[in-house]
C-alpha positions as CSV (number, residue, x, y, z in Angstrom):
1,X,76.8,96.2,134.6
2,X,75.8,99.8,136.2
3,X,75.1,102.5,133.9
4,X,74.2,105.8,134.3
5,X,72.6,108.2,131.7
6,X,73.3,112.1,132.1
7,X,72.4,113.7,129.0
8,X,71.4,111.8,125.6
9,X,74.9,112.3,124.5
10,X,77.0,110.5,127.5
11,X,76.3,107.7,129.2
12,X,78.7,106.4,132.0
13,X,79.3,103.0,133.0
14,X,81.3,100.7,135.5
15,X,84.0,100.2,133.1
16,X,84.6,103.9,132.5
17,X,84.4,104.7,136.4
18,X,87.1,101.9,137.2
19,X,89.7,103.4,134.0
20,X,88.6,107.1,136.1
21,X,89.3,106.2,139.1
22,X,92.8,104.1,138.8
23,X,93.8,106.8,136.5
24,X,93.0,109.3,139.4
25,X,95.1,107.9,141.9
26,X,97.7,107.3,139.8
27,X,98.4,110.5,138.1
28,X,96.8,112.9,141.0
29,X,97.3,110.8,144.7
30,X,96.8,113.9,146.5
31,X,92.7,113.9,146.0
32,X,90.4,112.1,147.5
33,X,89.4,109.0,145.4
34,X,87.3,109.0,142.7
35,X,83.7,107.7,144.2
36,X,81.4,106.5,141.9
37,X,78.9,109.3,143.5
38,X,80.8,112.2,142.4
39,X,81.5,110.6,138.7
40,X,78.4,110.0,138.2
41,X,76.6,113.6,139.9
42,X,75.0,114.6,136.6
43,X,75.1,118.6,137.2
44,X,78.8,118.3,137.1
45,X,79.2,117.2,133.5
46,X,79.9,119.3,130.8
47,X,79.0,118.2,127.2
48,X,81.2,120.6,124.7
49,X,79.4,122.0,121.8
50,X,81.7,121.7,118.2
51,X,81.1,124.3,116.0
52,X,77.9,122.8,114.6
53,X,75.8,122.0,117.8
54,X,76.9,118.7,118.4
55,X,78.6,117.4,121.5
56,X,81.9,116.7,120.8
57,X,83.1,115.8,124.1
58,X,81.7,116.1,128.0
59,X,83.8,117.5,131.3
60,X,84.1,116.8,134.5
61,X,86.6,119.0,136.7
62,X,88.2,117.7,139.3
63,X,89.4,120.9,140.7
64,X,90.1,124.3,139.1
65,X,92.3,126.5,140.6
66,X,94.2,129.6,140.0
67,X,97.9,127.3,139.7
68,X,95.8,124.1,137.3
69,X,92.6,122.5,136.1
70,X,92.5,118.8,136.7
71,X,89.4,117.3,134.1
72,X,88.3,114.2,133.3
73,X,86.8,114.4,129.6
74,X,85.0,111.5,127.8
75,X,85.3,112.1,123.7
76,X,82.3,111.5,120.8
77,X,83.9,113.8,118.9
78,X,87.2,115.0,116.8
79,X,87.7,118.6,118.4
80,X,88.5,120.1,114.3
81,X,87.6,123.5,115.2
82,X,87.2,124.9,111.6
83,X,85.4,122.6,111.0
84,X,86.8,121.4,106.8
85,X,89.5,123.7,107.0
86,X,92.4,122.5,109.6
87,X,92.4,125.5,112.8
88,X,94.6,123.8,115.0
89,X,94.4,125.1,118.0
90,X,96.7,126.5,121.6
91,X,95.6,126.1,125.3
92,X,96.3,129.3,127.7
93,X,98.4,125.9,130.1
94,X,101.0,123.2,129.7
95,X,99.2,120.6,130.2
96,X,99.1,116.6,130.1
97,X,96.2,113.9,129.2
98,X,96.9,110.8,130.6
99,X,94.4,108.5,128.0
100,X,92.7,106.4,130.6
101,X,90.2,103.8,128.1
102,X,90.1,104.4,124.4
103,X,92.5,106.2,122.9
104,X,92.7,109.4,120.0
105,X,94.6,110.5,117.2
106,X,95.8,114.2,117.0
107,X,97.9,116.5,114.7
108,X,100.2,119.4,116.2
109,X,101.9,122.1,115.2
110,X,105.2,124.0,116.8
111,X,105.4,127.4,115.2
112,X,109.5,127.7,115.0
113,X,111.4,131.3,113.4
114,X,108.6,131.0,110.4
115,X,108.9,127.5,110.0
116,X,106.0,125.1,110.6
117,X,107.1,121.6,112.6
118,X,104.1,119.2,111.5
119,X,103.5,115.6,113.2
120,X,100.7,114.0,111.5
121,X,98.4,111.5,113.5
122,X,100.2,111.0,116.8
123,X,98.0,108.3,118.0
124,X,97.4,108.3,121.6
125,X,95.8,104.8,123.4
126,X,95.0,103.8,126.5
127,X,97.8,103.5,129.0
128,X,99.6,106.7,127.0
129,X,100.3,110.4,128.6
130,X,100.2,113.3,125.7
131,X,102.3,116.0,127.2
132,X,101.3,119.5,125.2
133,X,103.6,122.5,125.9
134,X,101.8,126.0,125.7
135,X,103.7,127.0,122.5
136,X,101.9,123.8,120.4
137,X,99.1,123.6,118.7
138,X,96.9,120.3,118.0
139,X,93.9,119.3,116.9
140,X,91.9,116.0,117.7
141,X,91.3,114.0,114.2
142,X,89.9,110.9,115.6
143,X,88.7,108.8,118.8
144,X,89.3,105.6,118.3
145,X,86.1,104.2,120.8
146,X,83.6,107.5,120.7
147,X,81.6,107.8,123.9
148,X,84.0,105.4,126.3
149,X,87.2,107.1,125.6
150,X,88.4,108.5,128.8
151,X,91.2,111.2,129.8
152,X,92.6,112.8,132.6
153,X,93.7,116.6,132.0
154,X,96.0,117.5,134.3
155,X,96.6,121.3,133.6
156,X,99.4,124.1,134.9
157,X,98.9,128.0,135.9
158,X,97.6,129.6,132.5
159,X,95.8,132.6,131.2
160,X,92.6,133.6,131.0
161,X,92.1,134.0,127.3
162,X,95.5,133.8,126.2
163,X,93.8,130.9,123.1
164,X,94.4,131.3,119.7
165,X,94.5,129.6,116.3
166,X,97.2,129.1,114.3
167,X,97.5,130.0,110.5
168,X,99.2,127.2,108.6
169,X,99.5,129.5,105.8
170,X,101.8,131.9,107.3
171,X,102.8,130.2,110.8
172,X,100.9,133.4,112.7
173,X,98.7,132.9,116.2
174,X,95.1,134.1,115.0
175,X,93.3,135.6,118.3
176,X,89.8,132.8,119.1
177,X,87.0,134.7,117.6
178,X,84.3,133.5,119.5
179,X,80.9,131.6,118.5
180,X,78.3,134.4,119.4
181,X,75.9,130.7,119.9
182,X,78.1,129.3,121.5
183,X,76.3,129.6,124.5
184,X,72.3,128.6,122.9
185,X,74.1,125.1,122.2
186,X,76.3,124.6,125.4
187,X,72.2,124.8,127.3
188,X,71.0,123.1,124.5
189,X,73.4,120.2,125.1
190,X,72.7,120.1,129.5
191,X,69.4,120.1,130.2
192,X,70.8,118.1,133.4
193,X,72.3,121.2,135.0
194,X,68.9,123.4,135.6
């Protein structure tokens, strides 16, 4: 089986590519077919750090326009932004995540009239589509096959900076507090982009 190592925390193989190419052809047929060369082009992959500086996922942005964003994600770790304290986040756009390989669990929170509706341990496996409206807060809490769970994220129009966290005690939205070390963590994980 062909493999390509992009960075220490990201190795791609033929099975991952085949799942991504099939999902690409099925879910975004208006774009050209995904090729092995595009999939393995190292400078286009970005490893995203968590609070500790570990790569929780890798992203390959395939389209980024004013109206939509399309990207492949390869998941290594859960997306727990508050460390040991639950801190669900929202997104600046409505999106669907097509799980192409592996899977993950998430907790979802929907605030409504002072009440928070909670869905915990929602499982998304290969072949599932996870629809996440802009008003939903969530956390990816478990990765089924770390380093090999692949999702295709199809995002609608959004507003830059329109992210937030949900205070589970009050049900209120809290603005994002940028990590002052994020840029340094990002550079450390992505030497292949220099």
